[in-house]
C-alpha positions as a Python dict, from the first residue, in 0.01 Angstrom:
ca = {
    (1, 'M'): (0, 0, 0),
    (2, 'T'): (45, 133, 353),
    (3, 'G'): (-42, 465, 508),
    (4, 'W'): (-236, 735, 329),
    (5, 'D'): (-174, 987, 55),
    (6, 'V'): (-242, 1361, 52),
    (7, 'A'): (-371, 1310, -302),
    (8, 'D'): (-688, 1179, -136),
    (9, 'L'): (-756, 1524, 13),
    (10, 'T'): (-959, 1676, -268),
    (11, 'G'): (-1284, 1852, -334),
    (12, 'P'): (-1546, 1725, -584),
    (13, 'D'): (-1406, 1552, -892),
    (14, 'G'): (-1053, 1602, -766),
    (15, 'E'): (-1080, 1981, -742),
    (16, 'D'): (-824, 2147, -514),
    (17, 'W'): (-1024, 2307, -235),
    (18, 'R'): (-727, 2436, -36),
    (19, 'V'): (-702, 2805, 48),
    (20, 'P'): (-467, 2959, -211),
    (21, 'V'): (-113, 3015, -89),
    (22, 'S'): (-137, 3378, -201),
    (23, 'E'): (-433, 3425, 35),
    (24, 'L'): (-250, 3274, 332),
    (25, 'A'): (63, 3478, 267),
    (26, 'A'): (-130, 3804, 236),
    (27, 'R'): (-323, 3734, 557),
    (28, 'Q'): (-6, 3661, 752),
    (29, 'V'): (160, 3980, 626),
    (30, 'E'): (-149, 4187, 712),
    (31, 'L'): (-169, 4045, 1064),
    (32, 'G'): (200, 4128, 1112),
    (33, 'R'): (125, 4485, 1009),
    (34, 'L'): (-177, 4511, 1240),
    (35, 'L'): (17, 4367, 1534),
    (36, 'S'): (296, 4619, 1479),
    (37, 'A'): (47, 4907, 1465),
    (38, 'A'): (-103, 4787, 1795),
    (39, 'G'): (236, 4757, 1962),
    (40, 'V'): (206, 4379, 2005),
    (41, 'A'): (513, 4164, 1939),
    (42, 'G'): (331, 3872, 1779),
    (43, 'A'): (32, 3640, 1797),
    (44, 'L'): (-4, 3274, 1887),
    (45, 'L'): (-323, 3161, 1714),
    (46, 'Q'): (-508, 2853, 1837),
    (47, 'H'): (-875, 2888, 1749),
    (48, 'P'): (-967, 2636, 1475),
    (49, 'V'): (-1135, 2896, 1252),
    (50, 'D'): (-832, 3124, 1268),
    (51, 'L'): (-596, 2835, 1201),
    (52, 'Y'): (-793, 2773, 882),
    (53, 'Y'): (-783, 3142, 796),
    (54, 'F'): (-409, 3190, 848),
    (55, 'A'): (-263, 2839, 802),
    (56, 'G'): (-507, 2674, 560),
    (57, 'G'): (-638, 2397, 787),
    (58, 'R'): (-766, 2327, 1134),
    (59, 'Q'): (-520, 2073, 1264),
    (60, 'N'): (-431, 2044, 1634),
    (61, 'A'): (-177, 2323, 1625),
    (62, 'S'): (-66, 2669, 1735),
    (63, 'M'): (49, 2927, 1483),
    (64, 'F'): (301, 3198, 1567),
    (65, 'I'): (293, 3510, 1350),
    (66, 'P'): (538, 3786, 1448),
    (67, 'A'): (460, 4155, 1424),
    (68, 'Q'): (622, 4331, 1132),
    (69, 'G'): (978, 4417, 1232),
    (70, 'A'): (950, 4251, 1573),
    (71, 'G'): (1165, 3968, 1708),
    (72, 'G'): (1103, 3652, 1508),
    (73, 'S'): (1004, 3839, 1191),
    (74, 'T'): (1205, 3806, 873),
    (75, 'E'): (1260, 4182, 882),
    (76, 'A'): (1442, 4138, 1215),
    (77, 'G'): (1639, 3836, 1097),
    (78, 'G'): (1400, 3578, 1241),
    (79, 'N'): (1228, 3283, 1078),
    (80, 'G'): (884, 3436, 1026),
    (81, 'P'): (546, 3260, 1072),
    (82, 'V'): (548, 2900, 1191),
    (83, 'L'): (281, 2640, 1260),
    (84, 'F'): (357, 2413, 1557),
    (85, 'V'): (158, 2092, 1500),
    (86, 'R'): (58, 1813, 1735),
    (87, 'R'): (-141, 1629, 1468),
    (88, 'S'): (-156, 1587, 1179),
    (89, 'L'): (177, 1726, 1062),
    (90, 'Q'): (143, 1579, 713),
    (91, 'R'): (-203, 1726, 662),
    (92, 'A'): (-99, 2063, 803),
    (93, 'L'): (186, 2089, 554),
    (94, 'F'): (-35, 1989, 260),
    (95, 'E'): (-322, 2217, 361),
    (96, 'G'): (-79, 2508, 394),
    (97, 'G'): (34, 2468, 35),
    (98, 'G'): (285, 2183, 44),
    (99, 'S'): (620, 2288, -100),
    (100, 'D'): (478, 2639, -159),
    (101, 'C'): (362, 2680, 202),
    (102, 'P'): (422, 3043, 312),
    (103, 'H'): (503, 2940, 670),
    (104, 'E'): (710, 2673, 835),
    (105, 'V'): (535, 2361, 963),
    (106, 'V'): (709, 2186, 1253),
    (107, 'V'): (632, 1942, 1532),
    (108, 'F'): (500, 2102, 1849),
    (109, 'P'): (778, 2104, 2111),
    (110, 'R'): (742, 2010, 2476),
    (111, 'M'): (559, 2284, 2662),
    (112, 'K'): (846, 2348, 2903),
    (113, 'E'): (1069, 2410, 2600),
    (114, 'F'): (823, 2628, 2408),
    (115, 'S'): (953, 2971, 2510),
    (116, 'E'): (1311, 2863, 2440),
    (117, 'V'): (1211, 2741, 2092),
    (118, 'L'): (1059, 3081, 2020),
    (119, 'K'): (1370, 3256, 2148),
    (120, 'Q'): (1579, 3048, 1909),
    (121, 'R'): (1360, 3182, 1629),
    (122, 'G'): (1444, 3538, 1731),
    (123, 'V'): (1138, 3609, 1947),
    (124, 'T'): (1213, 3855, 2227),
    (125, 'A'): (868, 3923, 2377),
    (126, 'A'): (565, 3711, 2459),
    (127, 'P'): (311, 3680, 2175),
    (128, 'G'): (-52, 3767, 2225),
    (129, 'L'): (-312, 3495, 2278),
    (130, 'Q'): (-678, 3469, 2182),
    (131, 'F'): (-821, 3506, 2531),
    (132, 'G'): (-1162, 3589, 2383),
    (133, 'E'): (-1173, 3265, 2183),
    (134, 'V'): (-1012, 2977, 2377),
    (135, 'P'): (-1099, 2834, 2721),
    (136, 'K'): (-912, 2985, 3016),
    (137, 'T'): (-775, 2651, 3132),
    (138, 'Y'): (-621, 2608, 2787),
    (139, 'S'): (-480, 2957, 2755),
    (140, 'D'): (-343, 2946, 3111),
    (141, 'R'): (-106, 2667, 3010),
    (142, 'F'): (43, 2888, 2740),
    (143, 'V'): (56, 3195, 2964),
    (144, 'S'): (269, 2988, 3202),
    (145, 'A'): (485, 2837, 2929),
    (146, 'L'): (548, 3179, 2770),
    (147, 'S'): (612, 3364, 3099),
    (148, 'P'): (993, 3373, 3042),
    (149, 'L'): (913, 3602, 2747),
    (150, 'G'): (682, 3827, 2950),
    (151, 'A'): (306, 3879, 2977),
    (152, 'C'): (76, 3775, 2690),
    (153, 'P'): (-161, 4045, 2562),
    (154, 'D'): (-500, 3968, 2407),
    (155, 'V'): (-507, 3969, 2024),
    (156, 'T'): (-870, 3858, 1981),
    (157, 'G'): (-991, 4198, 1864),
    (158, 'I'): (-703, 4243, 1620),
    (159, 'V'): (-779, 3913, 1448),
    (160, 'H'): (-1153, 3979, 1440),
    (161, 'A'): (-1100, 4322, 1284),
    (162, 'Q'): (-876, 4179, 1012),
    (163, 'R'): (-1131, 3916, 917),
    (164, 'E'): (-1411, 4172, 875),
    (165, 'V'): (-1288, 4269, 529),
    (166, 'K'): (-1325, 3988, 275),
    (167, 'S'): (-1082, 3945, -14),
    (168, 'S'): (-1199, 3885, -370),
    (169, 'W'): (-1134, 3513, -320),
    (170, 'E'): (-1344, 3506, -4),
    (171, 'Q'): (-1624, 3689, -182),
    (172, 'D'): (-1610, 3427, -458),
    (173, 'Q'): (-1668, 3155, -198),
    (174, 'M'): (-1970, 3339, -63),
    (175, 'N'): (-2110, 3384, -413),
    (176, 'A'): (-2071, 3009, -468),
    (177, 'A'): (-2247, 2947, -136),
    (178, 'A'): (-2536, 3168, -247),
    (179, 'D'): (-2579, 2963, -567),
    (180, 'V'): (-2614, 2646, -360),
    (181, 'Q'): (-2846, 2820, -119),
    (182, 'L'): (-3087, 2904, -402),
    (183, 'R'): (-3112, 2532, -481),
    (184, 'M'): (-3183, 2467, -114),
    (185, 'F'): (-3483, 2701, -134),
    (186, 'E'): (-3591, 2530, -455),
    (187, 'A'): (-3587, 2197, -269),
    (188, 'V'): (-3806, 2344, 6),
    (189, 'Q'): (-4046, 2473, -257),
    (190, 'A'): (-4061, 2133, -426),
    (191, 'V'): (-4144, 1921, -119),
    (192, 'G'): (-4342, 2165, 95),
    (193, 'G'): (-4712, 2184, 152),
    (194, 'E'): (-4987, 2125, 403),
    (195, 'G'): (-4910, 1838, 644),
    (196, 'I'): (-4533, 1835, 588),
    (197, 'T'): (-4322, 1872, 903),
    (198, 'E'): (-4057, 2139, 955),
    (199, 'L'): (-3789, 1872, 985),
    (200, 'E'): (-3888, 1718, 651),
    (201, 'L'): (-3832, 2055, 487),
    (202, 'V'): (-3496, 2094, 658),
    (203, 'A'): (-3396, 1748, 538),
    (204, 'A'): (-3470, 1844, 177),
    (205, 'A'): (-3256, 2157, 205),
    (206, 'E'): (-2984, 1969, 391),
    (207, 'A'): (-2958, 1707, 117),
    (208, 'V'): (-2874, 1977, -137),
    (209, 'S'): (-2626, 2147, 93),
    (210, 'R'): (-2446, 1826, 188),
    (211, 'S'): (-2421, 1710, -171),
    (212, 'E'): (-2243, 2036, -255),
    (213, 'G'): (-1979, 1992, 14),
    (214, 'F'): (-2118, 2143, 334),
    (215, 'G'): (-1895, 2010, 613),
    (216, 'G'): (-2156, 1985, 888),
    (217, 'H'): (-2058, 2280, 1111),
    (218, 'I'): (-2167, 2641, 1132),
    (219, 'H'): (-1903, 2814, 1341),
    (220, 'M'): (-1993, 3080, 1595),
    (221, 'R'): (-1798, 3305, 1829),
    (222, 'R'): (-2047, 3347, 2106),
    (223, 'F'): (-2072, 3078, 2373),
    (224, 'P'): (-2230, 2818, 2369),
    (225, 'L'): (-2117, 2811, 2003),
    (226, 'Q'): (-2433, 2634, 1888),
    (227, 'C'): (-2662, 2707, 1597),
    (228, 'D'): (-2916, 2514, 1392),
    (229, 'R'): (-2849, 2626, 1036),
    (230, 'G'): (-3189, 2521, 905),
    (231, 'V'): (-3448, 2720, 1100),
    (232, 'I'): (-3783, 2645, 938),
    (233, 'V'): (-4079, 2729, 1163),
    (234, 'A'): (-4446, 2687, 1079),
    (235, 'G'): (-4733, 2877, 1236),
    (236, 'R'): (-4726, 2899, 1616),
    (237, 'A'): (-4385, 2731, 1631),
    (238, 'G'): (-4248, 3057, 1494),
    (239, 'G'): (-4354, 3234, 1812),
    (240, 'I'): (-4162, 3007, 2051),
    (241, 'P'): (-3839, 3157, 2189),
    (242, 'S'): (-3517, 2964, 2250),
    (243, 'F'): (-3175, 3005, 2410),
    (244, 'F'): (-3038, 3143, 2083),
    (245, 'D'): (-3000, 3520, 2048),
    (246, 'S'): (-3210, 3564, 1737),
    (247, 'A'): (-3560, 3676, 1645),
    (248, 'V'): (-3690, 3326, 1581),
    (249, 'G'): (-3644, 3035, 1819),
    (250, 'G'): (-3860, 2740, 1722),
    (251, 'T'): (-3934, 2418, 1905),
    (252, 'G'): (-3627, 2222, 1802),
    (253, 'A'): (-3639, 1843, 1782),
    (254, 'H'): (-3591, 1785, 2159),
    (255, 'P'): (-3482, 1987, 2467),
    (256, 'L'): (-3108, 1939, 2408),
    (257, 'N'): (-3162, 2067, 2054),
    (258, 'G'): (-3407, 2331, 2166),
    (259, 'M'): (-3407, 2569, 1871),
    (260, 'G'): (-3500, 2558, 1506),
    (261, 'S'): (-3720, 2302, 1338),
    (262, 'G'): (-3921, 2030, 1502),
    (263, 'F'): (-4223, 1812, 1435),
    (264, 'T'): (-4476, 2089, 1375),
    (265, 'R'): (-4675, 2025, 1057),
    (266, 'I'): (-4761, 2296, 809),
    (267, 'K'): (-5122, 2411, 821),
    (268, 'A'): (-5315, 2597, 554),
    (269, 'N'): (-5268, 2974, 532),
    (270, 'E'): (-5017, 2995, 821),
    (271, 'P'): (-4679, 3167, 779),
    (272, 'V'): (-4382, 2936, 731),
    (273, 'L'): (-4052, 3115, 787),
    (274, 'V'): (-3757, 2950, 611),
    (275, 'D'): (-3416, 3072, 733),
    (276, 'L'): (-3137, 2874, 565),
    (277, 'V'): (-2760, 2899, 603),
    (278, 'H'): (-2507, 2742, 369),
    (279, 'A'): (-2128, 2742, 399),
    (280, 'H'): (-1903, 2686, 97),
    (281, 'R'): (-1549, 2593, 195),
    (282, 'G'): (-1630, 2747, 531),
    (283, 'Y'): (-1780, 3075, 407),
    (284, 'I'): (-2135, 3142, 523),
    (285, 'V'): (-2436, 3306, 361),
    (286, 'D'): (-2770, 3357, 537),
    (287, 'M'): (-3112, 3411, 378),
    (288, 'T'): (-3478, 3405, 491),
    (289, 'R'): (-3799, 3389, 288),
    (290, 'M'): (-4165, 3321, 365),
    (291, 'F'): (-4373, 3027, 242),
    (292, 'V'): (-4740, 2939, 286),
    (293, 'A'): (-4969, 2650, 199),
    (294, 'G'): (-5246, 2859, 46),
    (295, 'S'): (-5220, 3233, 107),
    (296, 'L'): (-5139, 3470, 391),
    (297, 'D'): (-5404, 3708, 520),
    (298, 'A'): (-5366, 4082, 485),
    (299, 'A'): (-5226, 4134, 837),
    (300, 'W'): (-4929, 3903, 774),
    (301, 'V'): (-4865, 4053, 430),
    (302, 'S'): (-4866, 4402, 582),
    (303, 'R'): (-4615, 4295, 848),
    (304, 'L'): (-4386, 4155, 582),
    (305, 'E'): (-4409, 4472, 375),
    (306, 'D'): (-4313, 4669, 687),
    (307, 'M'): (-4006, 4448, 743),
    (308, 'V'): (-3899, 4496, 382),
    (309, 'A'): (-3919, 4871, 442),
    (310, 'V'): (-3708, 4836, 758),
    (311, 'K'): (-3456, 4631, 561),
    (312, 'D'): (-3439, 4900, 293),
    (313, 'T'): (-3375, 5162, 562),
    (314, 'V'): (-3090, 4964, 718),
    (315, 'V'): (-2934, 4902, 376),
    (316, 'D'): (-2963, 5271, 286),
    (317, 'V'): (-2781, 5382, 603),
    (318, 'L'): (-2499, 5136, 551),
    (319, 'D'): (-2486, 5216, 178),
    (320, 'R'): (-2407, 5580, 246),
    (321, 'G'): (-2141, 5490, 502),
    (322, 'G'): (-2351, 5555, 811),
    (323, 'L'): (-2271, 5395, 1144),
    (324, 'C'): (-2408, 5050, 1224),
    (325, 'S'): (-2567, 5201, 1536),
    (326, 'E'): (-2740, 5460, 1316),
    (327, 'A'): (-2878, 5180, 1097),
    (328, 'W'): (-3023, 5023, 1413),
    (329, 'D'): (-3169, 5353, 1534),
    (330, 'E'): (-3335, 5433, 1201),
    (331, 'G'): (-3455, 5077, 1146),
    (332, 'F'): (-3599, 5051, 1496),
    (333, 'A'): (-3764, 5393, 1469),
    (334, 'L'): (-3941, 5288, 1148),
    (335, 'A'): (-4052, 4956, 1299),
    (336, 'N'): (-4182, 5148, 1601),
    (337, 'E'): (-4368, 5388, 1371),
    (338, 'F'): (-4533, 5084, 1210),
    (339, 'G'): (-4635, 4962, 1556),
    (340, 'H'): (-4394, 4666, 1582),
    (341, 'A'): (-4169, 4772, 1870),
    (342, 'S'): (-4303, 4499, 2102),
    (343, 'H'): (-4263, 4230, 1835),
    (344, 'L'): (-3947, 4332, 1646),
    (345, 'M'): (-3688, 4051, 1656),
    (346, 'G'): (-3896, 3857, 1908),
    (347, 'M'): (-4158, 3917, 2173),
    (348, 'A'): (-4082, 4068, 2512),
    (349, 'P'): (-3901, 3960, 2723),
    (350, 'D'): (-3719, 3751, 2460),
    (351, 'Q'): (-3639, 4016, 2201),
    (352, 'S'): (-3303, 4039, 2026),
    (353, 'R'): (-3157, 4386, 1983),
    (354, 'F'): (-3004, 4380, 1638),
    (355, 'L'): (-3117, 4400, 1276),
    (356, 'G'): (-2807, 4263, 1104),
    (357, 'H'): (-2499, 4053, 1182),
    (358, 'S'): (-2175, 4020, 989),
    (359, 'V'): (-2094, 3680, 842),
    (360, 'G'): (-1788, 3506, 703),
    (361, 'L'): (-1625, 3197, 848),
    (362, 'Q'): (-1848, 3248, 1150),
    (363, 'L'): (-2218, 3332, 1165),
    (364, 'D'): (-2185, 3603, 1430),
    (365, 'E'): (-1897, 3819, 1316),
    (366, 'S'): (-1856, 4192, 1375),
    (367, 'P'): (-1980, 4458, 1330),
    (368, 'V'): (-2352, 4428, 1412),
    (369, 'V'): (-2646, 4656, 1334),
    (370, 'A'): (-2710, 4735, 1698),
    (371, 'K'): (-2645, 4997, 1962),
    (372, 'G'): (-2280, 5034, 2056),
    (373, 'F'): (-2137, 4974, 1709),
    (374, 'E'): (-2036, 5332, 1642),
    (375, 'R'): (-1866, 5268, 1310),
    (376, 'P'): (-1967, 5203, 951),
    (377, 'L'): (-1968, 4865, 786),
    (378, 'P'): (-1616, 4847, 634),
    (379, 'I'): (-1578, 4830, 259),
    (380, 'G'): (-1534, 4463, 180),
    (381, 'A'): (-1737, 4347, 481),
    (382, 'T'): (-2034, 4112, 450),
    (383, 'M'): (-2351, 4129, 658),
    (384, 'A'): (-2684, 3945, 687),
    (385, 'I'): (-2966, 4198, 735),
    (386, 'E'): (-3275, 4034, 883),
    (387, 'P'): (-3565, 4237, 1024),
    (388, 'K'): (-3841, 4009, 1152),
    (389, 'V'): (-4149, 4034, 1369),
    (390, 'V'): (-4272, 3761, 1599),
    (391, 'H'): (-4623, 3697, 1730),
    (392, 'A'): (-4775, 3407, 1920),
    (393, 'E'): (-4929, 3290, 1590),
    (394, 'G'): (-4599, 3288, 1404),
    (395, 'S'): (-4313, 3495, 1268),
    (396, 'I'): (-4245, 3678, 944),
    (397, 'G'): (-3956, 3868, 790),
    (398, 'T'): (-3687, 3877, 529),
    (399, 'E'): (-3309, 3834, 514),
    (400, 'D'): (-3028, 3854, 263),
    (401, 'T'): (-2651, 3864, 291),
    (402, 'W'): (-2492, 4183, 158),
    (403, 'I'): (-2144, 4314, 85),
    (404, 'R'): (-2042, 4676, 103),
    (405, 'D'): (-1810, 4747, -189),
    (406, 'E'): (-1679, 5071, -340),
    (407, 'D'): (-2018, 5137, -500),
    (408, 'G'): (-2223, 5071, -186),
    (409, 'M'): (-2432, 4779, -63),
    (410, 'R'): (-2474, 4484, -299),
    (411, 'P'): (-2669, 4161, -228),
    (412, 'I'): (-2478, 3834, -232),
    (413, 'T'): (-2783, 3612, -181),
    (414, 'A'): (-3096, 3608, -394),
    (415, 'D'): (-3251, 3945, -301),
    (416, 'G'): (-3509, 4005, -576),
    (417, 'L'): (-3436, 3674, -750),
    (418, 'W'): (-3655, 3493, -494),
    (419, 'P'): (-3999, 3630, -399),
    (420, 'A'): (-4078, 3750, -50),
    (421, 'I'): (-4362, 3495, -29),
    (422, 'T'): (-4384, 3160, -206),
    (423, 'E'): (-4718, 2978, -214),
    (424, 'W'): (-4746, 2599, -222),
}
């Protein structure tokens, strides 16, 4: 036998883990509608996460999706969406649905011929590019190649806005991720205790996650696109800041990996913050709970109770359709009333200014519970809400991932199914 077979591309026990063709088709149609509403002729998508979202895989490729009714669209007599692939063409076709693929899959042409190839497909104006997602040196090549069609607008915001609302299928993936995540916390509970290092706890959680199909990457939008998905910090390590814009930094294993868990060992009666992320078929859930070898003193318990109250306030604002900025204002005001303003989401000067971040295929999606987000959480959007306080002696807080549906805010992750504090 020579070569390889697409039959080898399966999930566990031969399960088909491809994005359903119906999902891809609906996403492409919706983007065409959004582009038309924005007055943009089309989009040329190149970010790996968006290639997965719209084309079903993250091959080395560029995907053209025309605006509804614009040149290149089927409504205007064109050929519709097409994926131009450098490698691997065979995988790209299979991952897009094989013979049922809702878009064409073709070999990427020579760059100097690219605009002419689009013209032959009925395209009459330059498509937008993801200037907010891809490096300038990369996008500049396409700006030059597409110049015979005109100037390329930026479609980053249009794509981000579309991805905020999760379909029923996407929500199913996040629910599956939450089930695995619970077993990750169970693994931490089983192996933890005095003298165990943070990294040993992460390894126990990682073993569960990997065995369930986690692919090894947590995708982010914000440069430098790095995140340690298992942030377990014990005692004073929880008070160490890092480069990462979050409440909790941690020592990390070494300076190049300078966030998250390190070699700190758990000591009796000190707070151990366990912040675990899992991604199922790319879809992320985020959850934080507290652990302790022994028991926490009254001051730490009081701080945690305050953060639960702040969480409830944020959820209540979003539940009634309030603005994300209002959720920040009310949550911060309550934390300030409790006396935590100087320790909320970090210690000055290293404080983060948010109380919740949207999640999906990336950990830092929009909108955010922060100033400047003058809009409600859309119905169908998913958000991790995570008020925490940080002191030199450690950090404490809570976090769950939520969805806003027609009935209001509903937890995806454990919420009340896992206690706020677990004692070893």
